PADO-53066 format. One record per atom (N, C-alpha, C, CB): atom name; y, x, z; residue number from 1. Coordinates in nm, 4 decimals. Each point is the difference from the previous one (the first is absolute). Glycine has a CB too. Layout:
<sites>
- atomo_v_u_w_num
- CA_Y_X_Z_NUM
...
</sites>
This chain:
<sites>
- atomo_v_u_w_num
- N_9.2961_9.6469_10.8377_1
- CA_-0.0621_0.0426_-0.1236_1
- C_0.0463_-0.0843_-0.1181_1
- CB_-0.1966_0.0780_0.1307_1
- N_0.2091_-0.2080_-0.1098_2
- CA_0.0382_-0.0892_-0.1081_2
- C_0.1378_0.0382_-0.0555_2
- CB_-0.1377_-0.1839_0.1042_2
- N_0.2295_0.2182_-0.0169_3
- CA_0.1343_0.0376_-0.0442_3
- C_-0.0074_0.1250_-0.0869_3
- CB_0.1008_-0.1014_0.2083_3
- N_-0.1810_0.1998_-0.1688_4
- CA_-0.0127_0.1226_-0.0788_4
- C_-0.0599_-0.0293_-0.1371_4
- CB_-0.0262_0.1322_0.2114_4
- N_-0.0701_-0.2216_-0.2185_5
- CA_-0.0586_-0.0371_-0.1292_5
- C_0.1055_-0.0633_-0.0903_5
- CB_-0.2240_-0.0339_0.1102_5
- N_0.3086_-0.0478_-0.0543_6
- CA_0.1064_-0.0639_-0.0773_6
- C_0.1022_0.1025_-0.0475_6
- CB_-0.0332_-0.2109_0.1309_6
- N_0.0638_0.3085_-0.0473_7
- CA_0.0938_0.1055_-0.0385_7
- C_-0.0600_0.0841_-0.1121_7
- CB_0.0956_0.0052_0.2338_7
- N_-0.2235_0.0310_-0.2226_8
- CA_-0.0655_0.0781_-0.1066_8
- C_0.0003_-0.0773_-0.1312_8
- CB_-0.1453_0.1133_0.1709_8
- N_0.1179_-0.2424_-0.1633_9
- CA_-0.0016_-0.0826_-0.1207_9
- C_0.1387_-0.0041_-0.0640_9
- CB_-0.1866_-0.1388_0.0968_9
- N_0.2896_0.1137_-0.0168_10
- CA_0.1370_-0.0063_-0.0520_10
- C_0.0435_0.1358_-0.0549_10
- CB_0.0539_-0.1822_0.1651_10
- N_-0.0896_0.2893_-0.0966_11
- CA_0.0321_0.1343_-0.0477_11
- C_-0.0630_0.0237_-0.1372_11
- CB_0.0145_0.0829_0.2381_11
- N_-0.1393_-0.1258_-0.2535_12
- CA_-0.0690_0.0146_-0.1285_12
- C_0.0665_-0.0777_-0.1114_12
- CB_-0.2092_0.0335_0.1242_12
- N_0.2514_-0.1547_-0.0920_13
- CA_0.0696_-0.0830_-0.0990_13
- C_0.1297_0.0684_-0.0432_13
- CB_-0.1000_-0.2099_0.1007_13
- N_0.1731_0.2617_-0.0036_14
- CA_0.1272_0.0672_-0.0310_14
- C_-0.0219_0.1268_-0.0814_14
- CB_0.0970_-0.0929_0.2105_14
- N_-0.1989_0.1693_-0.1747_15
- CA_-0.0298_0.1226_-0.0750_15
- C_-0.0372_-0.0334_-0.1436_15
- CB_-0.0768_0.1124_0.2109_15
- N_-0.0105_-0.2087_-0.2303_16
- CA_-0.0424_-0.0351_-0.1350_16
- C_0.1178_-0.0490_-0.0842_16
- CB_-0.2271_-0.0579_0.0892_16
- N_0.3131_-0.0232_-0.0303_17
- CA_0.1176_-0.0484_-0.0733_17
- C_0.0922_0.1155_-0.0373_17
- CB_-0.0154_-0.2192_0.1209_17
- N_0.0418_0.3079_-0.0257_18
- CA_0.0884_0.1145_-0.0273_18
- C_-0.0609_0.0902_-0.1070_18
- CB_0.0871_-0.0092_0.2365_18
- N_-0.2176_0.0314_-0.2288_19
- CA_-0.0685_0.0841_-0.1004_19
- C_0.0094_-0.0638_-0.1377_19
- CB_-0.1581_0.0856_0.1760_19
- N_0.1286_-0.2146_-0.1831_20
- CA_0.0085_-0.0696_-0.1288_20
- C_0.1424_-0.0025_-0.0535_20
- CB_-0.1948_-0.1399_0.0670_20
- N_0.2914_0.1141_0.0205_21
- CA_0.1401_-0.0023_-0.0422_21
- C_0.0449_0.1352_-0.0534_21
- CB_0.0444_-0.1771_0.1692_21
- N_-0.1009_0.2853_-0.1130_22
- CA_0.0344_0.1345_-0.0456_22
- C_-0.0789_0.0401_-0.1249_22
- CB_0.0538_0.0606_0.2365_22
- N_-0.1505_-0.1445_-0.2767_23
- CA_-0.0735_0.0255_-0.1231_23
- C_-0.1169_0.0963_0.0134_23
- CB_0.2095_-0.0442_-0.1145_23
- N_-0.2625_0.0579_0.2337_24
- CA_-0.1120_0.0919_0.0224_24
- C_-0.1329_-0.0748_0.0100_24
- CB_0.1563_0.1567_0.1174_24
- N_-0.2570_-0.1027_-0.1845_25
- CA_-0.1373_-0.0420_0.0281_25
- C_-0.0443_0.0789_0.1228_25
- CB_-0.0528_-0.0545_-0.2473_25
- N_-0.0621_0.0215_0.3020_26
- CA_-0.0510_0.0770_0.1139_26
- C_-0.0170_0.1466_-0.0374_26
- CB_-0.1169_-0.2045_0.0864_26
- N_0.0610_0.2289_-0.2040_27
- CA_-0.0259_0.1370_-0.0463_27
- C_0.1301_0.0759_-0.0230_27
- CB_-0.2131_-0.0775_-0.1061_27
- N_0.3098_0.0123_0.0436_28
- CA_0.1280_0.0669_-0.0282_28
- C_0.0776_0.0270_0.1283_28
- CB_0.0077_-0.1120_-0.2238_28
- N_-0.0166_0.0210_0.3198_29
- CA_0.0675_0.0231_0.1280_29
- C_-0.0630_0.1187_0.0713_29
- CB_0.0566_-0.2449_0.0180_29
- N_-0.1878_0.2526_-0.0190_30
- CA_-0.0693_0.1131_0.0617_30
- C_0.0427_0.1312_-0.0658_30
- CB_-0.1957_-0.1492_0.0552_30
- N_0.2006_0.1504_-0.1873_31
- CA_0.0402_0.1207_-0.0729_31
- C_0.1447_0.0368_0.0304_31
- CB_-0.1630_-0.0567_-0.1813_31
- N_0.2503_-0.0438_0.1924_32
- CA_0.1414_0.0255_0.0306_32
- C_0.0170_0.0592_0.1387_32
- CB_0.0642_-0.1880_-0.1501_32
- N_-0.1622_0.1628_0.2368_33
- CA_0.0029_0.0554_0.1357_33
- C_-0.0847_0.1270_0.0080_33
- CB_0.0343_-0.2314_0.0942_33
- N_-0.0581_0.2933_-0.2085_34
- CA_-0.0767_0.1244_-0.0091_34
- C_-0.1383_-0.0123_0.0630_34
- CB_0.2145_0.1251_0.0036_34
- N_-0.2727_-0.2439_-0.0144_35
- CA_-0.1339_-0.0216_0.0514_35
- C_-0.0107_-0.0067_0.1512_35
- CB_-0.0766_0.1127_-0.1999_35
- N_0.1906_-0.1154_0.2702_36
- CA_-0.0039_-0.0067_0.1469_36
- C_-0.0633_-0.1298_0.0493_36
- CB_0.2045_0.1432_0.0079_36
- N_-0.1928_-0.2489_-0.0878_37
- CA_-0.0656_-0.1273_0.0306_37
- C_-0.0895_-0.0350_-0.1180_37
- CB_0.1944_-0.0795_0.1463_37
- N_-0.3222_0.0642_-0.1206_38
- CA_-0.0932_-0.0409_-0.1042_38
- C_0.0272_-0.1463_-0.0359_38
- CB_-0.1752_0.1661_0.0820_38
- N_0.1460_-0.2046_-0.2053_39
- CA_0.0171_-0.1408_-0.0375_39
- C_-0.0749_-0.0944_0.0948_39
- CB_0.0267_0.0725_-0.2381_39
- N_-0.1442_-0.0312_0.2834_40
- CA_-0.0767_-0.0853_0.0917_40
- C_0.0721_-0.0177_0.1337_40
- CB_-0.2116_0.0770_-0.1102_40
- N_0.2811_0.0263_0.1567_41
- CA_0.0749_-0.0113_0.1255_41
- C_0.1166_-0.0965_-0.0170_41
- CB_-0.0655_0.2349_0.0630_41
- N_0.1357_-0.2231_-0.1755_42
- CA_0.1112_-0.0911_-0.0274_42
- C_-0.0523_-0.1433_-0.0049_42
- CB_0.1235_0.1806_-0.1286_42
- N_-0.2367_-0.1998_0.0627_43
- CA_-0.0618_-0.1317_-0.0073_43
- C_-0.0359_-0.0519_0.1387_43
- CB_-0.0885_0.0566_-0.2268_43
- N_0.0371_0.0300_0.3125_44
- CA_-0.0316_-0.0408_0.1380_44
- C_0.1251_-0.0475_0.0731_44
- CB_-0.1897_0.1641_0.0042_44
- N_0.3006_-0.0941_-0.0238_45
- CA_0.1254_-0.0434_0.0610_45
- C_0.0396_-0.1377_-0.0528_45
- CB_0.0725_0.2402_0.0254_45
- N_-0.0826_-0.2574_-0.1570_46
- CA_0.0410_-0.1260_-0.0619_46
- C_-0.0898_-0.1165_0.0418_46
- CB_0.0889_0.1303_-0.1932_46
- N_-0.2155_-0.1039_0.2160_47
- CA_-0.0932_-0.1047_0.0415_47
- C_0.0100_-0.0297_0.1495_47
- CB_-0.1523_0.0700_-0.1845_47
- N_0.2264_0.0120_0.2570_48
- CA_0.0172_-0.0209_0.1430_48
- C_-0.1166_0.0486_0.0839_48
- CB_0.1388_-0.1923_-0.0572_48
- N_-0.2229_0.2784_0.0002_49
- CA_-0.1112_0.0544_0.0774_49
- C_0.0398_0.1259_0.0759_49
- CB_-0.1572_-0.0961_-0.1672_49
- N_0.2654_0.1576_0.1249_50
- CA_0.0551_0.1177_0.0688_50
- C_0.1509_-0.0176_0.0109_50
- CB_-0.1866_0.1508_-0.0868_50
- N_0.2461_-0.0798_0.1825_51
- CA_0.1453_-0.0045_0.0191_51
- C_0.0552_0.1393_-0.0224_51
- CB_-0.0175_-0.1921_0.1648_51
- N_0.1272_0.2005_-0.2378_52
- CA_0.0652_0.1291_-0.0234_52
- C_0.0537_0.0580_0.1296_52
- CB_0.0597_-0.0727_-0.2314_52
- N_-0.0646_0.2042_0.2420_53
- CA_0.0686_0.0676_0.1090_53
- C_0.1481_0.0090_-0.0363_53
- CB_-0.2092_0.1331_0.0632_53
- N_0.2917_-0.1001_0.0324_54
- CA_0.1435_0.0132_-0.0268_54
- C_0.0266_0.1076_-0.1055_54
- CB_0.0492_-0.0742_0.2353_54
- N_-0.1077_0.1954_-0.2252_55
- CA_0.0255_0.0995_-0.1046_55
- C_-0.0436_-0.0461_-0.1397_55
- CB_-0.0274_0.1751_0.1743_55
- N_-0.0836_-0.2467_-0.1813_56
- CA_-0.0446_-0.0525_-0.1289_56
- C_0.0976_-0.1040_-0.0520_56
- CB_-0.2380_0.0437_0.0638_56
- N_0.2829_-0.1327_0.0226_57
- CA_0.0960_-0.1032_-0.0408_57
- C_0.1301_0.0625_-0.0491_57
- CB_-0.1015_-0.1584_0.1657_57
- N_0.1436_0.2674_-0.1039_58
- CA_0.1222_0.0689_-0.0441_58
- C_-0.0198_0.0575_-0.1396_58
- CB_0.0586_0.0550_0.2390_58
- N_-0.1717_0.0110_-0.2624_59
- CA_-0.0284_0.0592_-0.1313_59
- C_-0.0105_-0.1088_-0.1070_59
- CB_-0.1200_0.1916_0.1118_59
- N_0.0499_-0.2984_-0.0811_60
- CA_-0.0167_-0.1099_-0.0951_60
- C_0.1338_-0.0672_-0.0278_60
- CB_-0.2352_-0.0357_0.0810_60
- N_0.3142_0.0144_0.0218_61
- CA_0.1289_-0.0667_-0.0184_61
- C_0.0941_0.0845_-0.0851_61
- CB_-0.0295_-0.1143_0.2208_61
- N_0.0238_0.2466_-0.2051_62
- CA_0.0819_0.0874_-0.0844_62
- C_-0.0360_-0.0181_-0.1470_62
- CB_0.0183_0.1653_0.1882_62
- N_-0.1470_-0.1738_-0.2165_63
- CA_-0.0460_-0.0167_-0.1377_63
- C_0.0379_-0.1369_-0.0556_63
- CB_-0.1889_0.1562_0.0478_63
- N_0.1731_-0.2611_0.0326_64
- CA_0.0193_-0.1358_-0.0483_64
- C_0.1422_-0.0520_0.0170_64
- CB_-0.2363_-0.0391_0.0531_64
- N_0.3200_0.1127_0.0188_65
- CA_0.1396_-0.0395_0.0165_65
- C_0.0208_-0.1177_0.0930_65
- CB_0.0373_0.0852_-0.2250_65
- N_-0.1240_-0.0960_0.3244_66
- CA_0.0158_-0.1050_0.1017_66
- C_0.0075_0.0661_0.1374_66
- CB_-0.1258_-0.1697_-0.1433_66
- N_0.1567_0.0913_0.2415_67
- CA_0.0110_0.0499_0.1364_67
- C_-0.1390_0.0170_0.0621_67
- CB_0.2249_-0.1123_0.0233_67
- N_-0.2485_0.2227_0.0503_68
- CA_-0.1274_0.0118_0.0708_68
- C_-0.0172_-0.1117_0.1029_68
- CB_0.0072_0.2480_-0.0344_68
- N_0.1016_-0.2915_0.0973_69
- CA_-0.0067_-0.1087_0.0973_69
- C_-0.0442_-0.1301_-0.0669_69
- CB_0.1805_0.1110_0.1355_69
- N_-0.1413_-0.1308_-0.2594_70
- CA_-0.0437_-0.1170_-0.0758_70
- C_-0.1511_0.0058_-0.0228_70
- CB_0.2260_-0.0146_-0.1124_70
- N_-0.2762_0.1301_0.0700_71
- CA_-0.1432_0.0145_-0.0261_71
- C_-0.0831_-0.0157_0.1270_71
- CB_0.0549_0.1510_-0.1904_71
- N_-0.0002_-0.1100_0.3023_72
- CA_-0.0728_-0.0076_0.1271_72
- C_0.0224_-0.1328_0.0731_72
- CB_0.0194_0.2479_0.0168_72
- N_0.0521_-0.3393_-0.0808_73
- CA_0.0278_-0.1348_0.0526_73
- C_0.0774_0.0085_0.1319_73
- CB_-0.2096_-0.0871_-0.1111_73
- N_0.3039_0.1800_0.1140_74
- CA_0.0884_0.0147_0.1150_74
- C_0.1335_-0.0677_-0.0296_74
- CB_-0.1125_0.2173_0.0647_74
- N_0.1471_-0.2227_-0.1932_75
- CA_0.1288_-0.0521_-0.0437_75
- C_-0.0208_-0.0766_-0.1302_75
- CB_0.1252_0.1914_0.1120_75
- N_-0.0390_-0.2847_-0.1391_76
- CA_-0.0088_-0.0776_-0.1233_76
- C_0.0797_0.0631_-0.1146_76
- CB_-0.0306_-0.2043_0.1393_76
- N_0.1116_0.3042_-0.1093_77
- CA_0.0847_0.0612_-0.0995_77
- C_-0.0805_0.0886_-0.0941_77
- CB_0.1900_-0.0086_0.1608_77
- N_-0.1777_-0.0160_-0.2890_78
- CA_-0.0684_0.0817_-0.1005_78
- C_0.0620_0.1380_-0.0131_78
- CB_-0.0597_-0.2079_-0.1216_78
- N_0.1911_0.2119_0.1274_79
- CA_0.0723_0.1229_-0.0294_79
- C_-0.0039_0.0978_0.1168_79
- CB_0.1475_-0.1293_-0.1528_79
- N_-0.1728_0.2569_0.1221_80
- CA_0.0055_0.1007_0.1059_80
- C_0.1432_0.0296_0.0428_80
- CB_-0.2106_0.0986_-0.0888_80
- N_0.3085_-0.1572_0.0181_81
- CA_0.1396_0.0311_0.0274_81
- C_0.0741_-0.1119_0.0695_81
- CB_-0.0044_0.1453_-0.1962_81
- N_-0.0632_-0.2543_0.2306_82
- CA_0.0654_-0.1129_0.0683_82
- C_0.0266_0.0330_0.1448_82
- CB_-0.1122_-0.1596_-0.1543_82
</sites>
């Protein structure tokens, strides 16, 4: 369990950094995703209380221009093209 908590925390840190780097507020990111993710859900991911599913990580990574594997703490590479 402890390892999963650490992964959720790191995933949240990475998501928040990628979102901020892309210039999105929680509300603007939600709107850019056509409301598929509520701002509160994004916040839950960033706080490490929830973990993104693979399809969600793919959609979010497309918007933010990072690798889904990076967001899911599977890989350290930011770029989806590495």
